[in-house]
C-alpha positions as CSV (number, residue, x, y, z in Angstrom):
1,X,6.3,-5.7,3.6
2,X,7.9,-2.8,1.9
3,X,11.7,-2.5,1.3
4,X,12.9,0.1,3.9
5,X,14.0,2.3,1.1
6,X,10.9,3.2,-0.6
7,X,8.7,6.0,0.6
8,X,6.7,5.6,3.7
9,X,3.5,7.0,1.9
10,X,3.1,5.8,-1.8
11,X,0.2,5.2,-4.1
12,X,-0.4,1.5,-3.0
13,X,-0.6,2.7,0.8
14,X,-2.9,5.5,-0.6
15,X,-5.2,3.0,-2.3
16,X,-5.4,0.9,0.9
17,X,-6.0,4.0,3.3
18,X,-8.7,5.1,0.7
19,X,-10.5,1.8,0.5
20,X,-10.6,1.5,4.5
21,X,-11.3,5.2,5.2
22,X,-13.7,6.3,2.3
23,X,-14.4,3.0,0.5
24,X,-17.5,3.9,-0.9
25,X,-16.5,7.2,-2.6
26,X,-16.0,6.7,-6.2
27,X,-12.4,6.3,-7.6
28,X,-12.7,5.2,-11.3
29,X,-15.2,6.1,-13.7
30,X,-15.2,4.5,-17.2
31,X,-17.0,5.6,-20.4
32,X,-16.2,2.9,-23.0
33,X,-16.1,3.6,-27.0
34,X,-19.9,3.0,-27.5
35,X,-22.6,4.9,-26.1
36,X,-24.0,3.5,-23.2
37,X,-21.0,1.8,-21.8
38,X,-20.1,3.0,-18.3
39,X,-18.5,1.3,-15.5
40,X,-17.8,3.1,-11.8
41,X,-15.7,1.7,-9.1
42,X,-15.5,2.8,-5.7
43,X,-12.3,2.9,-4.0
44,X,-12.9,-0.4,-2.2
45,X,-14.1,-2.2,-5.3
46,X,-11.1,-1.2,-7.0
47,X,-8.9,-2.1,-4.2
48,X,-10.9,-5.5,-4.3
49,X,-9.9,-6.1,-7.7
50,X,-6.3,-5.2,-7.4
51,X,-6.1,-7.6,-4.1
52,X,-7.7,-10.3,-6.2
53,X,-5.3,-9.8,-9.3
54,X,-2.4,-9.7,-6.7
55,X,-3.4,-13.0,-5.5
56,X,-3.8,-14.3,-8.7
57,X,0.2,-13.2,-9.5
58,X,1.0,-14.8,-6.2
59,X,-0.5,-18.1,-7.4
60,X,1.3,-18.0,-10.4
61,X,4.5,-17.1,-8.7
62,X,5.0,-13.9,-10.4
63,X,5.3,-11.5,-7.5
64,X,8.1,-9.1,-7.4
65,X,8.3,-9.8,-11.4
66,X,8.9,-7.8,-14.5
67,X,5.2,-7.8,-16.1
68,X,4.5,-6.1,-19.5
69,X,1.3,-4.3,-18.9
70,X,0.6,-3.8,-23.0
71,X,-2.8,-2.7,-22.3
72,X,-0.9,0.8,-21.4
73,X,-0.1,0.8,-25.1
74,X,-3.1,-1.0,-26.7
75,X,-5.7,0.0,-24.2
76,X,-4.6,2.9,-21.9
77,X,-7.6,4.5,-20.7
78,X,-9.5,1.0,-19.6
79,X,-10.2,0.5,-16.1
80,X,-8.5,-2.9,-16.4
81,X,-5.2,-1.0,-17.6
82,X,-5.3,0.8,-14.2
83,X,-6.2,-2.2,-11.9
84,X,-3.5,-4.4,-13.4
85,X,-0.9,-1.4,-13.2
86,X,-1.6,-0.9,-9.6
87,X,-1.5,-4.8,-8.5
88,X,1.9,-5.2,-10.4
89,X,3.2,-2.6,-7.9
90,X,1.3,-4.0,-5.0
91,X,2.9,-7.3,-6.1
92,X,6.2,-5.6,-5.7
93,X,6.8,-5.9,-9.6
94,X,8.1,-3.8,-12.4
95,X,5.3,-2.6,-15.2
96,X,6.6,-2.5,-18.6
97,X,4.7,-0.2,-20.8
98,X,5.5,-1.9,-23.9
99,X,3.7,-3.1,-27.2
100,X,2.7,-6.8,-27.3
101,X,5.3,-7.3,-30.3
102,X,8.1,-5.9,-28.1
103,X,7.7,-8.6,-25.1
104,X,10.6,-10.3,-25.1
105,X,11.8,-13.6,-23.1
106,X,13.1,-11.6,-20.1
107,X,9.5,-10.6,-19.1
108,X,8.1,-12.8,-16.6
109,X,4.4,-12.0,-17.7
110,X,2.3,-10.1,-20.2
111,X,-1.2,-8.6,-19.8
112,X,-2.8,-8.4,-23.4
113,X,-6.1,-7.5,-24.7
114,X,-8.7,-10.4,-26.3
115,X,-7.5,-12.1,-29.1
116,X,-3.9,-12.0,-28.4
117,X,-1.8,-15.1,-29.1
118,X,0.8,-16.1,-26.5
119,X,3.7,-13.6,-26.3
120,X,7.3,-14.2,-25.7
121,X,6.9,-13.7,-22.0
122,X,6.6,-16.8,-19.3
123,X,3.0,-16.4,-18.9
124,X,0.3,-14.6,-21.2
125,X,-2.7,-13.1,-19.6
126,X,-5.9,-12.0,-21.7
127,X,-8.2,-9.6,-20.5
128,X,-11.9,-9.2,-22.5
129,X,-11.9,-5.5,-21.8
130,X,-15.7,-6.1,-21.2
131,X,-17.1,-3.3,-18.9
132,X,-17.8,-5.4,-16.3
133,X,-14.8,-7.8,-16.4
134,X,-16.5,-10.6,-18.2
135,X,-14.5,-13.9,-19.2
136,X,-13.1,-14.1,-22.9
137,X,-15.5,-15.6,-25.2
138,X,-12.7,-17.9,-26.8
139,X,-9.3,-17.7,-25.0
140,X,-6.6,-18.3,-27.4
141,X,-4.6,-21.8,-26.6
142,X,-2.0,-21.1,-24.1
143,X,-3.4,-18.1,-22.7
144,X,-4.8,-17.5,-19.1
145,X,-7.9,-15.8,-18.8
146,X,-8.0,-12.7,-16.6
147,X,-11.7,-13.6,-15.5
148,X,-10.0,-16.6,-13.3
149,X,-9.0,-13.7,-10.9
150,X,-12.7,-13.8,-9.7
151,X,-12.4,-17.0,-7.9
152,X,-9.1,-15.5,-5.9
153,X,-9.6,-14.5,-2.2
154,X,-10.2,-11.1,-1.4
155,X,-7.2,-11.1,1.2
156,X,-5.1,-8.1,1.2
157,X,-1.1,-8.6,0.3
158,X,1.7,-6.6,-0.4
159,X,5.2,-7.8,-1.5
160,X,8.7,-6.3,-1.6
161,X,9.4,-3.9,-4.4
162,X,12.6,-2.4,-6.1
163,X,13.1,1.1,-6.6
164,X,11.8,1.1,-10.4
165,X,8.0,0.9,-10.9
166,X,7.8,1.3,-14.6
167,X,9.5,1.5,-18.1
168,X,7.6,4.1,-20.4
169,X,9.0,3.9,-24.0
170,X,12.3,3.1,-22.6
171,X,12.5,5.7,-19.7
172,X,12.8,4.4,-16.3
173,X,10.4,5.8,-13.4
174,X,10.9,5.3,-9.6
175,X,8.6,5.5,-6.5
176,X,10.2,8.7,-5.7
177,X,8.8,10.1,-9.1
178,X,5.1,8.6,-8.2
179,X,5.5,10.2,-5.1
180,X,6.4,13.4,-6.8
181,X,3.2,13.6,-9.0
182,X,1.1,16.2,-7.9
183,X,-2.0,15.2,-6.0
184,X,-5.2,15.8,-7.2
185,X,-8.0,16.4,-4.7
186,X,-11.0,17.0,-7.1
187,X,-12.5,14.9,-9.9
188,X,-10.8,15.1,-13.3
189,X,-12.0,13.9,-16.7
190,X,-9.1,12.2,-18.8
191,X,-10.2,12.0,-22.5
192,X,-8.2,10.1,-25.1
193,X,-4.9,9.5,-22.6
194,X,-2.4,7.8,-24.7
195,X,0.9,8.1,-22.9
196,X,1.3,5.4,-20.3
197,X,3.1,8.1,-17.9
198,X,0.3,10.5,-18.5
199,X,-2.4,7.9,-17.8
200,X,-0.6,6.9,-14.6
201,X,0.0,10.3,-13.2
202,X,-3.3,11.8,-14.1
203,X,-5.8,8.8,-14.0
204,X,-4.3,6.7,-10.8
205,X,-1.4,8.3,-8.6
206,X,-2.5,11.9,-8.7
207,X,-6.4,11.2,-7.6
208,X,-5.0,8.5,-4.9
209,X,-2.4,10.6,-3.5
210,X,-4.8,13.8,-3.3
211,X,-8.2,12.2,-2.5
212,X,-9.3,12.6,-5.9
213,X,-11.2,10.5,-8.5
214,X,-11.1,10.4,-12.6
215,X,-13.6,9.8,-15.2
216,X,-11.9,7.7,-18.3
217,X,-13.1,8.6,-21.8
218,X,-12.3,6.3,-24.5
219,X,-13.0,6.9,-28.3
220,X,-14.8,9.6,-30.1
221,X,-18.5,8.9,-29.3
222,X,-18.9,11.4,-26.4
223,X,-18.8,14.4,-28.3
224,X,-20.7,16.6,-26.0
225,X,-17.7,16.6,-23.3
226,X,-19.0,19.8,-21.5
227,X,-22.4,17.7,-20.9
228,X,-20.3,15.0,-19.4
229,X,-18.0,17.0,-17.4
230,X,-21.5,18.8,-15.8
231,X,-23.0,15.4,-15.3
232,X,-19.8,13.7,-13.5
233,X,-19.1,16.9,-11.7
234,X,-15.6,16.8,-13.0
235,X,-12.9,18.9,-14.4
236,X,-10.9,18.6,-17.5
237,X,-7.5,17.0,-16.7
């Protein structure tokens, strides 16, 4: 249950409600750096990934913890980055948007990309960044493969949270900051997002709060953005 001082309606509530009421509608569409790499997640599917990730954090006793989501720096526009950001919030934790080499011993866990060695955090979880979330080909010793999340139950859990939700380049953000993000009711295309708070605002919180959706484009292979906008029936963010 949420702590009483947090907003009664926030992005975690918004995802839960969206999955229940409009679960089949698209929420996140991702285009990878290579041509043909595309993955689309309905609200229900995205929420299911989040729930499974929360259950993984619970199993590892990492709820209500500070977790470094280094993907916000190394791979900000990947759908896995958004799943982890939301899961940490739903698990009552604080997201640290920091690079891998800045992870310290005070961080309970670190979420990293493929090929990364254990960090200074208590636990290091590596993600393959495969379009469909496939396992790592060869996980580094001492690193947990995020694909283990697939064996987690689908049960929805939410844990108490603090006021803080994110550290973005040394700037602290709160639940009130998230609630103040302008809601987006349409479908937006976010191309080349590199700033963590920009990604969180335009690619996650805004669409959830306003009932919209996001198309994430990674890399520079998609030169005909106009055609992509028409194809996805989206607007530039």
